[in-house]
N, C-alpha and C positions, 0 to 999 in steps of 0.2 A: 504672307497674309494668313490670318487666323480663319480657319473654317467656321462657318456659321454654326451655332449650337443647334443640335437636333433634339427636338422634344422627345423623340423615341429613346434617347439616351438616359432620360430621367428614370431612375430606378424606383419602383414602388416599394415603400418601406414595409417591413413586417412589424406590426404593432404588438402582437402577442399570439397566443394559440387559443383556439376556440375552447371555451370551457365545457362544451358538450362533446365534441368529436375529436378535439386535439389538432385540427388542421390549422395551418398558418392563416392568420387574419391579415388581409391586405386591402380589403374593399371597404371604403368609408361609406356608410349609410347617410349620415348627416353630421356636420361639424357645427356645434353651437357655441364655439369659442371657449373662453375661460369663464368659469362660473363657480361661486361658492356652494357649499352644501345647502340644499334647499330647505332643510328644516332647522338650520342653525340661526335662530333669531337672536338679535343683538340687543344688549342694553345700550343706553345712551353713552355710557363710558366706553363700551367696546367699539362704538362707531368711530372713536378717535384713535383706535389702535390698528394694528396690522390684521387684515382679514385674509385667510387662506383661500385661494382660488385654484381650481384644477381644470385641466382640459375636459370639456364635455363633448366628447366625440364618440358617436355610436358607429360600430362596425358591423358588418354582416359576413357570416361565414359562407364561403362559396361551395361548401360541401353539404352542410346540414341546414343552412339558411337561418341559423339563430342570430338574431340581432342582439348586440351586447355592448356594454360599456366596460372598459377596463377598470379594475379595482384600484382606486387611488387611496381610499380610506376604508379600513376594516369595519365590519358591522358593529363591533364593540364600541368604536368611537362614535358611530352614528346614533346608537340606541342608548347611550349612557344617560342622557336626559332628553327624552323624546317629547316633542310638542304636539304630536297628533293623537287626539282622543276621538275614537269613532262615534261615541255617543252624542257628539255635538251636531250630527247630521240626522235629523228625524227621518228623512227618506231612507238613509242607509240602515238605521235601526229597524224600520218597517220592513225593508228588504230582508234583513236577517230573520225577523220574526216569521215572515212567510216561508222562508226556507226551512226553518226548524219544524214548522208544522207539516210541511210537505214531505220532508225527508223522514220524519218520524213515521208517517203513514206509509210511505213507500217501502221502507226497510222493516217495518213492524217493530220499531224500537220500543223498549219498555224498561221497567225498573231493573231488569237483569242485564241490560245492554251497557256498553261502554262507548262513550264518545270522547274524542280528543280533538281539540282545536289547536292548531299551530299558529302562532302569532295572534293570540286571542285578544290583544289590546285591553280595553278597559271592561271587558265582559259584555259588550254590546250585543253579542250573538248568544253566548252560552246562557245568559239569563233567561232566555226563552225556553230552554229545556226543562227548567225547574218546575213550572206548572204542568209540564207534560210527564213528569215523574221519571225522566231519563237522566241517569248519572253522567256527569261531564267533567272533564279536566281541561284546563287551559294551560298553554305553554306560551310564555311571553318574556322576551329578553329585556325589554325596557322596564326597569324596576319601578319608576315613578308611575307608569301607566298600569303595570300589573297590580300595584297596590290599590288602585281604584277598583279593580275587579275583586280583589280580596275583601275590600270593605263591603262589597255587595254580597259577600258570602259565597263567592265562586272560587272553588279550589283552583289555584294557579301556581305553577312552578316558574320561577324567574330564571330561565335558562334559554340558551339557543338550542334549537332542535337539530339533531343529526343522528348518525348511526350510534354514536356513543350513548346519548341520552335514551334512544330507543332500546338499546340493549339493557340499560339500567332499569327502565320501566318494566321490561319483560322479566328481568330477574326479580323484580318486586311483585310479580304476578299480575301485571297490568298489560293487557293488550286492547285492541280497539276493534269494535264492529263498524265504527264510522270514524274516519279521520277527515277533518275539515282544514282547508288551507285557502283562505280568502285573501287575495292580493299579497301573498307572501313569497310565492315562487320567484317573482322578479327580484326580490331583495336577498336572494341566496347566492353568494359567490361560488360555493362548491355544490353544484347541482347534484353531482353523483352521490355525495355523502348524505345530502338531504333526502333524495329519493330512496336511497338504500335504507335510511332510517324508517321511512314510511313502510317499506316492504317488510322490515323486521317487526314493526309494531302491529301490522294489520293482521287480523284473524283470517283463517283460510277462506271464508266466504264474506269477509268484510268488504266495505266500499270506501273509496276515497273520493272526495269532491274538491276540486281546485278551481277557484275563480281567478281570472286574470284578464286585463284588457287585451282584446283581440288585435294582433298585429295588422290584420287586414283592414280593420277600421282605423287604426292609427295612420296607416298609409293612405287610405282612401279619403280621409277627412283632414289630412295634414295636422294631426294631433302631436306636433313636435314637443309641446310643453309637457307631455307625459314622460319625456326622457329627462332623467336627472341621475346624479351620482348614486343616490340611494337605491335606484332600480338598476340592477346589473344586467338583466335579460328581458327580452320582449318576444313573446311567443305566438306562433301560429299553431293550429292543431297539428299540422304536418310535422313541425319540429317537436312538439310535445309527444307525439306518437313515437318518434325515434328515441326520445329520452326514456319513455316508459318501457319500451321494448328492451333496452339495455339492462333493465332491472326486473325483468320477468313480470312486468305488469302489462295489462291490456286496457284499452279504452273501451268502455261498454256503452257510453251514452254521452251526449253533449247538448247543451242548451245555449242559445244566444240570448244575452241579457242586455238591457239598455244601460246598465250602470257603467260609469267611467267612460262614457262616450261609445260604448259597445264592447261588451265582455263576453267571454265564454265561461260556462260552468261545465267542467269536464268530470265525468265519472270514471273511475278506474277500479280495477280489481286484480287480484293475482291471475297470472296467465292460466292456471289450471282450475280456477273457480268456475262454478256452473253458470255464471252470469252470461247471457248472450249479448251480442253487439247489436244495438238499436240502429235502425236505418239513418238516424240523424248523423252518425259518424261519417258514413260514406257521402252523405249529402254535403256536409261542410267541407270535407276534404276535396270534393269535386269543385265546390265554389272557390276554394283557395287555389286550385289548379287553373281554374278559368281566369283568376286574377294573376296567374303565373307567379305565385309565390315559390314555385320550385325552379325558377329561373333567375339567375343573378341580375340579368338585364332589367328586370322589373323593379329592382331596388334603386336604380340609378336616378330616376326622375324625382325622387322624393325631395332631395336637397334643394332643387330649384323651386319647388312648390313652397318650401319653408321660407326661402328668401323672399318670394313674392308676398307671402302673408306678412312678413316683417315690414316690408316696404309699405304695404297697404295700411297696416295698423298705424304705423308712424305718420303716414300722410294724413290719416283721419284725425289723429290726436293733435298733430301740428296745426291743421286747419281749424279745429275747434278752439285750441288755445289762442291762436292768432286772432280769432273772432271774439276773444274776451270771455270765453266760456270756462266755467269751473268744472273740474272732473275729480272724482275720488274713486277708489277701488272698493269692491266688496269681496272679502275673503283674503286670507293669506295662506293659501295651500302651497304644497311643494311645486305643483305644476305652474302656479302663478309666478313663482320665483324664477323658474326657468324662462318663462315668457318675458318677465321684466328685465332680467339680466341680458338675455340674448338681444332683445330689442332696444336696450338702453333706456328703459322707461323708469325715471326716478321721480323725485319730488317736484322737478320742473314740469312734469306732466300730471302727476297725481298728488293732490294736496295731502292725502292720507289714504289708508285703506282701513276697513273694519273687519272684525271677525267675532264669531260667537264664542270662541274658545278664550276664557279669561286668562289662560296661561300665556297668551300672546299679547295681551293688552300692555301698553307702555313700552313695548319692545319695537324693534325696527326690522324690516325685511332684510335678509342677507344680500349683500352686494349693492343694492340700490338705496338702502337705508330709508325706506318710506315708513313713516310712523304708523303703528297699528293701534286702533282705538276701538272702543265698544261700538256696537251697531248703532246705538242711539246718537252717535256723533253725526250721522247722516241727516237726522232730523234737525239738528242744530245748524249744520252748515248749509243745508238745502242746496246741494250741488246741481248743476244743470245736467250732468251726465254721471252715471255710475258704471264703471267698467267691471263686469262680472268675471273675476279671475277663475273661480271654480265653475267654468261654463257647463260642466256636466251636471251641475245642480241648479241650472238656471231656472227651471220651473219652480223648484222649492224656494229659491231666493226671491223670485218675483212675487210669489204668494206672500212672503214676509214683507216685501218692500214696495208693493204696488202703489202704496199711498204717495210715492214720490211724484205721481202724476198731479197731485194737488197743487204743486208749485211749478208744474211744467217739466219735471225731471224725466229723463229718458235713460235707457240702458244701452250699453255697448257690449256686444258679444264678440270676442276675438277669434274664435275657432268655429268652423273650419275656414271661414272668410270673415274679416272684420265687418261688422254692420251695426247700424243704429236701429234700435227697435223700441216701439212704444210699449208701455207697461201692459196694456191690454192684449198686445200681440202675443207675448210670451205667457200671459196669464190664462189663455184659453186652454 
C-alpha cells in the first residue's frame, strides 16, 4: 500500500536571491498570476497577435524584508517607448511645485547650486526650479518622454542612471547639492549600482530626497494593484535604512505624504555630513515595528486580503451588470492594468476606459484589451457607473467628472475595499 503523501515533504522552491542582501528568496508575499507589462498599450492590430505575459509574483526576503518582483524584462525594454507622462496629472504637478519651493528654502539653493533629478520624466518637476533661479539637470531613460522635457528647455540626458553615469558626470565637473528621485527606486533592478551612483554624485554636504509608496500603507490598505513588473522593489523605511547604510549614507529626515495611496519622502546625506537625524526617522521606524514589518509572519496575511478584494470587486461588478447597468473606467494607469488582469475584468465588464493622456487614445489596455478613449467619451456614453482605476487620484478625478451626477452616474472605488460612492461624497 502506498503511504499517504505528507504535505511536510513539499519543498519550498528558491525563486532567486534578494537584490538587497543576497539571501535566498523563498517566501511569497502575493501571487497575482500571469500578467502583461502594465504600460505596454496595444494597437488594434496588436490585439490580434501574441501578447507576452509573465508571472506577477512578489516575494519577501526573510532577512532584510525587501518585497520584490523578479526581473523578467530589462528596463531598456520597458522604457523604449514609455506611455507615462507626469504632466497629465495636475495634482502631481502641484505636488512637485510645492516640493521645489520648500526644498529651495530648506537647503538655501540659489544660482550657484546644482540640482539633479533622476527619472525626470517630461520635466513636470524641474520646470519649477527655473523661476527660482536654480540650475537643474534631468536624467531620463525614456527618449520619447525626455524629448518633451527638452522641448520645455529643461536640460535632460537620455540615459539610465547608475555608478557609470555618475562617474561620467563627476569627470565633467558636475556634482549635486540636491539629488531627487521620485518614484524611481522601485524601478531599479540593480539597487546597489543605483545607490552607489547617488553617493558618487552627491556633494559632501548635499542632500538626497527619495519618494516612494510606503510598504506599510500598501499592506494596510491592500494596495495590491501597485505591484507590477515595472516596479521591482517595494520599500519600508526599515529596508531603505539598511540599503543606505551599505553605501555610507544616512537617513536624516522622513515625511509621510498622501501621494500614491501613502508615500514616504526620505532625506539622505553622506554618513559623515553634518546633517543631524530628525525625530521623524525614529517615529516612523517605531510605527513600522508596531506593524511588525521586521517579522516575516506579518507578510503572510496580505495574500488573503488581496483575494477577498478581488472577490468583492467581481461580485459588485457582476451584480451591476446583471441588473443591466453600464460601466466604464476612468484612467489607464499601470496599477489599473494589474487590477484588471488579476481580477479578469475585460470589455464584458467595462465598455471602455478613458484617459487624459492622448498617447493612449485609440489603443487598448494590455491583457484585457479594453479600448482607451478621450475623457469626453464619458459624456457621450453617460454610463451608470465609472470605475476609478487611479484611485489615488480620486479627489482630482471627481472634481473633473462630478457632473456625471446630472444623469445619475456614480463612482466605484476599488481600493482598499470596493465601494460605490456618490459624486458629492468624494467631492468634499
